[in-house]
N, C-alpha and C positions, 0 to 999 in steps of 0.2 A: 088563659097563653100557656104554651107547656114550656115548665123551667129543669132544664138540666143541673145539678150540679157536680162537678168532679173533685172527691176530694185523693189528692195525689199522696205516695209516697215525698219524703225529702228529695230535694230537688235543688240541680244546681243555678237555676234558672225557671223564670213563669211557667214556661212551655216545657222544660227539661231538653230540647233539641240544642246541644251546645257541644261544642269537645268537638273531633276528631270524625268519632265513631259516634253519632246519636241514636238511639234505641230505634229501630225500625217502628216497631208500637207507639211509641212516644208523635212521632211524624204522621204515622196512619189518624192517633187521635189528632191530631191539631188541625188536620187538612177535614176529619170528620165533623171538627165545631165547627169549620167555617163554612158547610154545609147546614149543619144546625142553623145556625145565625141568618144562613139565605135561605132558608125555610120560616125564618121567624121564630125559631127557638131560643128564648131564652138561656144564656149559656151562662156560668160562673164556673174558674177552675181552682183550685187551693193547695198547695204545697204544705203537708206540716211544719215544715221549719219557716216557711216565708209568710204561711196566715196562721197560725196555732189557734188565734181565737175564731176564729170560723170553725175549726173542728169542737171546739167547747164549748162555742155556745149552741150548734145544732146538737140538740138532743138524741136524734138516730144517730148519727154519729160519733156523737162522745158515749153513748151505748154500745154501736159496734165497737169500738176500742176497747173499750172497757172488757169487752167477751172477748173480743179475737186478738187483739193487740196492734199496734201498727202495722203489722206483716203482712196482714191480709189486706192491706190498701195497694192498688187503687180502691176506693168507694165509690159506686156510680147512681145517683140519687136522680129521679123524673117524679117532679112534684113532690116533694119529701121523701120517697118510699123507694127502699135499694132497689133497683135493678141489675145489677152487677158488680162483685167483688171479686177481689186479688187480681182481675186484666180489664183490660178495656174491653168496651162493646165494638165490635166493627159495625159497620154504615148496615150491613143487612140484619142483623140483632135489632138495632134502635127503629130501623123501618118497622118490626112490629109493635112495637110502643108508639111509634109516632107515625102515625099516618103521611102525615102531611112529607116526610122525606119523599114517598115514592114520588111526590110531581117534579122536584129539582133535578 
């Protein structure tokens, strides 16, 4: 089973989609997460201010932050390997890594 983990910068809520003018990238990512789940991909999302232990306990993420700093978040992992840093992947980009997305 494939597993996507998204390590977000500090956000006001779990999805970051709040307030009068939410960031379109966050809205798109939330929609993409729904498609990932529909395709059977396990998806987890962590904001650094809400789940700091997830960042500390994952050696890939911890090393990334030590090297690059939290300003380079978000970080997206597929089965423990970095597939995107600094921004969120779009659906077409994810399809290159997760062929099951082509079936939905």
